[in-house]
C-alpha positions, 0 to 999 in steps of 0.5 A: 469397293473403297477408292484408293484416291489419296485426295478422297477424304474417306481415305485420310487419317482421322487426325488429319481430317480433324485438322482440315475441319478445324481450319475451316472452322477458324476461317469461318468463325475467325481465329486470333491470328486472322481476326481484324483488329478488335472494335472499340465497342466490342469485348473480346467475346463479341459482346458490346462494351458498356455504353457502346455507341455501336450497340445503341446504333444497332439496337435502334436499327433493330427496333425500327425493323421490328416496328416496321414488321409490326406495322406490316403485320397489323396492315395484313390483319386489317386487310383480311388476309393471312401472311401468305396472302390467302384470305382469312376465314370470314374475311369481309374483303374476301366477301366483297371481292367475291361479290365484285367478281360475281358481278363482273362475270355476269356483265358480259 
């Protein structure tokens, strides 16, 4: 049985629901009346202006992060481990640690 509660969204007219949803969209994405003043390095559509210092700064930051990720990835590949921490098939590291564990278990 349908609820008769007027606060129940299922009971609201469709146009009223659209209006409420639009308010949420404007709040989350910004609307012209609620936006902060435009940044000098940005176009109205959010893209960077040509020669923008902000674009250079953020691009450089992104480049450093990407490089660090590549370095971590290379270290992971050299270590004989998969990104999830498991050993790669045929890994020398897995072999060496297995031998070490085997010796340790027999030294008691």
